C-alpha positions as CSV (number, residue, x, y, z in Angstrom):
1,X,0.0,0.0,0.0
2,X,2.9,2.3,0.8
3,X,4.3,1.4,-2.6
4,X,1.0,2.4,-4.3
5,X,1.0,5.7,-2.4
6,X,4.6,6.4,-3.5
7,X,3.7,5.7,-7.1
8,X,0.7,7.9,-7.0
9,X,2.7,10.7,-5.6
10,X,5.1,10.4,-8.5
11,X,2.3,10.4,-11.1
12,X,0.7,13.4,-9.5
13,X,4.0,15.3,-9.6
14,X,4.6,14.4,-13.3
15,X,1.1,15.6,-14.2
16,X,1.7,18.9,-12.5
17,X,5.0,19.4,-14.4
18,X,3.4,18.5,-17.7
19,X,0.6,21.0,-17.2
20,X,3.2,23.7,-16.5
21,X,5.1,23.0,-19.7
22,X,1.9,23.1,-21.7
23,X,1.0,26.5,-20.3
24,X,4.4,27.8,-21.4
25,X,4.1,26.3,-24.9
26,X,0.7,27.9,-25.3
27,X,2.3,31.3,-24.5
28,X,4.8,30.7,-27.3
29,X,8.0,30.5,-25.4
30,X,9.4,27.1,-24.2
31,X,12.2,26.9,-21.8
32,X,15.5,25.4,-22.9
33,X,16.2,21.8,-21.8
34,X,17.7,21.6,-18.4
35,X,16.8,25.3,-17.6
36,X,13.9,26.8,-15.9
37,X,12.3,30.0,-17.4
38,X,13.4,33.2,-15.8
39,X,10.8,35.0,-13.8
40,X,10.8,38.1,-16.1
41,X,10.5,35.9,-19.2
42,X,7.6,34.0,-17.8
43,X,5.8,37.3,-16.9
44,X,6.3,38.6,-20.4
45,X,5.2,35.4,-22.1
46,X,2.0,34.9,-20.0
47,X,0.3,38.1,-19.1
48,X,-1.6,38.1,-15.9
49,X,-5.2,36.9,-16.4
50,X,-4.4,35.1,-19.7
51,X,-5.4,31.6,-20.3
52,X,-3.0,29.1,-18.9
53,X,-0.9,31.8,-17.4
54,X,1.6,30.9,-14.7
55,X,1.4,33.3,-11.8
56,X,4.4,35.6,-11.7
57,X,6.8,35.2,-8.8
58,X,7.6,38.4,-7.0
59,X,11.2,39.5,-7.7
60,X,13.0,41.7,-5.3
61,X,14.3,44.9,-6.8
62,X,18.0,44.8,-7.5
63,X,20.1,47.1,-5.2
64,X,21.2,50.3,-6.9
65,X,24.7,50.0,-8.4
66,X,27.1,52.7,-7.2
67,X,27.8,55.2,-9.9
68,X,31.5,55.9,-10.5
69,X,32.4,59.4,-9.2
70,X,33.7,61.6,-12.0
71,X,35.9,64.5,-11.2
72,X,34.6,67.6,-12.9
73,X,37.0,69.1,-15.4
74,X,38.6,72.3,-14.2
75,X,37.2,75.4,-15.7
76,X,39.4,76.9,-18.5
77,X,41.7,79.6,-17.3
78,X,40.4,83.0,-18.4
79,X,42.4,85.0,-20.8
80,X,44.3,87.9,-19.2
81,X,42.8,91.3,-19.4
82,X,45.0,94.3,-20.1
83,X,45.8,96.4,-17.1
84,X,48.4,99.2,-17.3
85,X,50.5,99.5,-14.1
86,X,52.6,102.5,-13.2
87,X,56.2,101.7,-12.1
88,X,57.4,105.0,-10.8
89,X,61.2,105.2,-10.5
90,X,62.4,106.5,-7.2
91,X,64.5,109.3,-8.6
92,X,63.9,111.4,-5.5
93,X,65.8,108.8,-3.5
94,X,69.1,109.6,-5.3
95,X,70.9,112.8,-4.4
96,X,72.3,115.0,-7.1
97,X,72.7,114.3,-10.8
98,X,73.6,110.8,-12.1
99,X,77.2,109.8,-11.6
100,X,79.5,108.9,-14.4
101,X,81.0,105.5,-14.2
102,X,84.5,106.9,-14.4
103,X,85.8,109.6,-12.1
104,X,87.0,112.9,-13.7
105,X,90.6,111.8,-13.0
106,X,90.2,108.6,-15.0
107,X,88.6,110.3,-17.9
108,X,91.5,112.9,-18.1
109,X,94.1,110.2,-17.8
110,X,92.6,108.2,-20.6
111,X,92.5,111.3,-22.9
112,X,96.2,112.0,-22.2
113,X,97.2,108.4,-23.1
114,X,95.4,108.7,-26.4
115,X,97.4,111.9,-27.2
116,X,100.8,110.5,-26.4
117,X,100.6,106.9,-27.4
118,X,99.1,104.5,-29.9
119,X,96.3,103.3,-27.6
120,X,93.7,105.0,-29.8
121,X,94.6,102.7,-32.8
122,X,94.5,99.6,-30.6
123,X,91.1,100.6,-29.3
124,X,89.7,101.1,-32.8
125,X,91.0,97.7,-33.8
126,X,89.5,96.0,-30.8
127,X,86.2,97.8,-31.2
128,X,86.0,96.7,-34.9
129,X,86.7,93.1,-33.9
130,X,84.0,93.2,-31.2
131,X,81.5,94.9,-33.5
132,X,82.0,92.2,-36.2
133,X,81.3,89.5,-33.6
134,X,78.1,91.3,-32.4
135,X,76.8,91.7,-35.9
136,X,77.4,88.2,-37.2
137,X,74.3,86.8,-39.1
138,X,71.9,84.5,-37.4
139,X,70.0,81.6,-39.0
140,X,67.6,81.1,-36.2
141,X,66.6,82.9,-33.0
142,X,69.2,82.6,-30.2
143,X,68.1,82.6,-26.5
144,X,70.5,83.6,-23.8
145,X,69.7,83.0,-20.1
146,X,71.2,85.1,-17.3
147,X,70.9,83.8,-13.8
148,X,72.8,83.6,-10.5
149,X,73.0,81.5,-7.4
150,X,71.6,84.3,-5.2
151,X,69.8,87.6,-5.4
152,X,71.7,90.8,-5.5
153,X,74.6,89.4,-7.6
154,X,73.9,91.7,-10.5
155,X,72.1,89.3,-13.0
156,X,69.4,91.9,-13.8
157,X,72.0,94.5,-14.5
158,X,73.9,92.1,-16.7
159,X,70.7,91.2,-18.6
160,X,69.9,94.9,-19.2
161,X,73.5,95.6,-20.4
162,X,73.5,92.6,-22.8
163,X,70.1,93.4,-24.2
164,X,70.9,97.0,-24.9
165,X,74.3,96.1,-26.4
166,X,72.6,93.7,-28.9
167,X,69.9,96.2,-29.7
168,X,72.5,98.8,-30.4
169,X,74.7,96.8,-32.7
170,X,72.1,94.6,-34.5
171,X,69.3,95.3,-37.0
172,X,67.1,92.2,-36.2
173,X,64.6,92.5,-33.3
174,X,66.1,92.0,-29.8
175,X,63.9,91.0,-26.8
176,X,64.6,91.3,-23.1
177,X,62.3,88.9,-21.3
178,X,61.9,88.8,-17.5
179,X,61.3,85.3,-16.2
180,X,61.6,86.4,-12.5
181,X,58.1,87.2,-11.5
182,X,59.0,88.0,-7.9
183,X,59.1,91.8,-8.2
184,X,61.9,91.7,-10.8
185,X,63.7,95.0,-11.4
186,X,64.5,94.7,-15.1
187,X,61.9,97.3,-16.1
188,X,63.5,99.8,-13.7
189,X,67.0,99.1,-15.0
190,X,65.7,99.8,-18.5
191,X,63.9,103.0,-17.6
192,X,60.4,101.6,-18.1
193,X,57.7,103.3,-16.1
194,X,54.5,101.5,-17.4
195,X,53.9,97.8,-18.0
196,X,50.8,96.2,-19.4
197,X,51.3,92.5,-20.3
198,X,53.6,89.9,-18.6
199,X,55.3,86.8,-19.8
200,X,52.6,84.7,-18.2
201,X,49.9,86.7,-20.1
202,X,51.6,86.4,-23.4
203,X,52.1,82.7,-23.1
204,X,48.3,82.3,-23.2
205,X,47.8,84.8,-26.0
206,X,50.4,83.8,-28.5
207,X,49.1,82.2,-31.7
208,X,51.1,80.7,-34.5
209,X,49.3,82.9,-37.0
210,X,50.6,86.1,-35.4
211,X,53.1,88.2,-37.2
212,X,55.8,90.3,-35.6
213,X,53.7,93.4,-35.7
214,X,51.0,91.6,-33.7
215,X,53.4,90.3,-31.1
216,X,55.1,93.7,-30.4
217,X,51.8,95.1,-29.5
218,X,52.0,93.2,-26.3
219,X,55.6,94.4,-25.5
220,X,57.2,97.5,-24.2
221,X,59.2,99.3,-26.8
222,X,62.4,100.7,-25.4
223,X,63.7,104.2,-26.4
224,X,67.0,103.0,-27.8
225,X,65.5,100.1,-29.8
226,X,64.8,96.7,-28.4
227,X,61.7,95.3,-26.6
228,X,60.8,94.3,-23.1
229,X,58.4,91.6,-21.8
230,X,58.1,92.1,-18.0
231,X,57.6,89.2,-15.6
232,X,55.3,91.0,-13.3
233,X,53.3,94.2,-12.9
234,X,55.1,95.4,-9.8
235,X,52.8,93.4,-7.5
236,X,53.6,90.7,-5.0
237,X,52.1,87.3,-5.8
238,X,52.7,87.0,-9.5
239,X,53.9,83.6,-10.6
240,X,55.3,82.3,-13.8
241,X,54.6,78.6,-14.4
242,X,57.2,76.4,-16.1
243,X,54.8,75.4,-18.9
244,X,54.0,79.1,-19.5
245,X,57.7,79.9,-19.8
246,X,58.3,77.1,-22.2
247,X,55.3,78.1,-24.3
248,X,56.5,81.7,-24.5
249,X,60.1,80.9,-25.3
250,X,59.2,78.4,-28.1
251,X,56.7,80.9,-29.7
252,X,58.8,84.0,-29.4
253,X,61.9,82.4,-30.9
254,X,60.6,82.8,-34.5
255,X,60.1,86.6,-34.1
256,X,63.4,87.7,-32.4
257,X,66.9,87.2,-33.5
258,X,68.2,87.4,-29.9
259,X,66.2,86.9,-26.6
260,X,68.0,87.7,-23.4
261,X,66.2,86.2,-20.3
262,X,66.5,87.6,-16.8
263,X,65.8,84.3,-15.1
264,X,64.9,83.3,-11.6
265,X,67.8,82.5,-9.2
266,X,69.1,79.0,-8.9
267,X,68.2,76.3,-7.9
268,X,64.5,76.8,-8.9
269,X,63.0,74.4,-11.4
270,X,62.4,77.2,-13.9
271,X,66.0,78.4,-13.8
272,X,67.4,74.9,-14.1
273,X,65.1,74.2,-17.1
274,X,66.0,77.5,-18.7
275,X,69.7,76.9,-18.4
276,X,69.4,73.5,-20.0
277,X,67.3,74.8,-22.9
278,X,69.2,77.9,-23.8
279,X,71.8,78.2,-26.6
280,X,74.1,80.2,-24.2
281,X,74.0,81.0,-20.5
282,X,75.5,83.6,-18.2
283,X,76.1,82.9,-14.5
284,X,76.6,86.1,-12.5
285,X,78.4,85.8,-9.2
286,X,79.5,88.5,-6.7
287,X,83.2,89.0,-6.4
288,X,83.4,87.2,-3.1
289,X,84.8,83.9,-1.9
290,X,81.3,82.6,-1.2
291,X,80.0,83.6,-4.6
292,X,82.9,81.9,-6.4
293,X,82.4,78.7,-4.3
294,X,78.7,78.6,-4.9
295,X,79.1,79.2,-8.7
296,X,81.6,76.3,-8.9
297,X,79.0,74.0,-7.4
298,X,76.6,75.1,-10.1
299,X,79.2,74.4,-12.8
300,X,79.8,70.9,-11.3
301,X,76.0,70.3,-11.5
302,X,75.9,71.4,-15.1
303,X,78.9,69.1,-15.9
304,X,76.9,66.1,-14.5
305,X,74.0,66.6,-17.0
306,X,73.7,64.6,-20.1
307,X,73.3,67.7,-22.3
308,X,76.4,67.9,-24.6
309,X,78.6,71.0,-24.7
310,X,76.6,72.7,-22.0
311,X,79.7,74.2,-20.2
312,X,81.1,75.3,-23.5
313,X,78.2,77.7,-23.9
314,X,78.6,79.2,-20.4
315,X,80.2,82.4,-19.4
316,X,80.7,83.3,-15.7
317,X,80.6,87.0,-14.9
318,X,82.3,88.0,-11.7
319,X,80.7,91.3,-10.7
320,X,82.5,93.7,-8.4
321,X,80.2,95.6,-6.0
322,X,83.0,97.7,-4.4
323,X,85.9,99.8,-5.7
324,X,88.1,98.0,-3.2
325,X,87.9,94.4,-4.2
326,X,89.9,91.9,-2.2
327,X,89.2,88.8,-4.3
328,X,92.1,87.2,-6.0
329,X,90.9,87.4,-9.6
330,X,93.5,85.0,-11.0
331,X,92.7,82.3,-8.4
332,X,88.9,82.8,-9.0
333,X,89.4,82.3,-12.8
334,X,91.4,79.1,-12.1
335,X,88.7,77.8,-9.8
336,X,85.9,78.5,-12.3
337,X,87.5,77.9,-15.7
338,X,86.7,74.3,-16.5
339,X,85.7,72.4,-19.7
340,X,85.5,75.5,-21.8
341,X,83.8,77.9,-19.3
342,X,84.8,81.6,-19.9
343,X,85.3,83.8,-16.9
344,X,85.0,87.6,-17.3
345,X,85.2,90.4,-14.9
346,X,82.6,93.2,-14.6
347,X,84.4,96.0,-12.8
348,X,82.9,98.3,-10.2
349,X,81.1,101.2,-11.9
350,X,79.7,104.1,-10.0
351,X,76.8,104.6,-12.3
352,X,75.7,100.9,-12.1
353,X,76.1,100.9,-8.3
354,X,73.6,103.8,-8.0
355,X,70.8,101.6,-9.3
356,X,67.8,102.8,-11.3
357,X,67.8,103.4,-15.1
358,X,71.0,102.5,-16.8
359,X,72.4,105.1,-19.2
360,X,75.0,103.7,-21.4
361,X,76.6,107.1,-22.0
362,X,77.5,107.3,-18.3
363,X,79.2,103.9,-18.1
364,X,82.8,103.8,-17.4
365,X,85.2,103.1,-20.3
366,X,86.4,99.8,-18.8
367,X,82.8,98.8,-18.0
368,X,81.7,99.5,-21.6
369,X,84.6,97.4,-23.0
370,X,83.9,94.6,-20.6
371,X,80.2,94.5,-21.6
372,X,80.8,94.5,-25.3
373,X,83.4,91.8,-25.0
374,X,80.9,89.8,-22.9
375,X,78.1,90.3,-25.4
376,X,80.3,89.2,-28.3
377,X,81.7,86.2,-26.5
378,X,78.2,85.0,-25.4
379,X,76.7,85.4,-28.9
380,X,79.6,83.5,-30.5
381,X,79.0,80.6,-28.1
382,X,75.3,80.7,-28.8
383,X,76.0,80.5,-32.5
384,X,78.4,77.5,-32.1
385,X,75.7,75.3,-30.6
386,X,72.8,73.8,-32.5
387,X,69.3,74.8,-31.5
388,X,67.7,72.6,-28.8
389,X,65.1,70.2,-30.1
């Protein structure tokens, strides 16, 4: 009897399964062999209330999937707006009229030597040689970076002197660019009292379709030829990013035969990048034992770089800040002159020591000769190197 009950239960279960399969077949969708129909498929195949429909089983709603957080794109940096800033020169801080670089006694002594000797002929020959070096033709724009290991060494003064020398001797456009945005003094040394655009501004405005006449509209034209692009507007907080400097230098190179850069002091990232990318570089150091030692450390760092002939395109300027210099010049040259590095002296000059606008007509004779020799040597070194890629 128990066996009959077991067989009856099996038959009843088989009939129930057969009825369920028929209901699905009538709805037009049969399940695959060995698979049970999905609840959603069954509901779609047999609407509620239809003949032979299978009651739909409740399905719990799937938990919401977390949406990947997307960081919003930073808003585009707005284009700079032109703002003219006054940079008054503190002429009232200087007593009396501007001093000449040479004393009256020096000027008189030099005039007498010209009368009684042949120094005038030698001076003319030397001036002709230097002028030829300064006027040598350029195939592409040359970029010269001036920097130092510390502030107050005279790098801005050297930048202004180099830029004005090139502008005086050459016919192609010459640009003096300030890459020291921390209240740089290059405009003051060049006698500029108003600035409008900065290096950072121009980096975002330059377009390959611009012509030279378009670009110079953003620059400051200097009275004695040449152009200036300031690094700041005389306010604290200005910053020049490395990408902005690179963009500006790459774009401006096609417009100017020579660009002299008053760079930030070492060892900032911008100054190190600028030194490596320039065709020639000038390291200005004070005429002190500490200055010579620090500059030697910079030269050793440059020698460790993989860039070829980097030291050969470098000139060290030892700037005297006092008429009574105690530095051993010969020993300083020996300490710094390695692997083709040229070491030149910039003598003490009363006019330069005063500060403010540089007037080339007031420079001492020895200073003028040192500056032209420096400019000629740096340009020759810049021309001997291939342009950086």
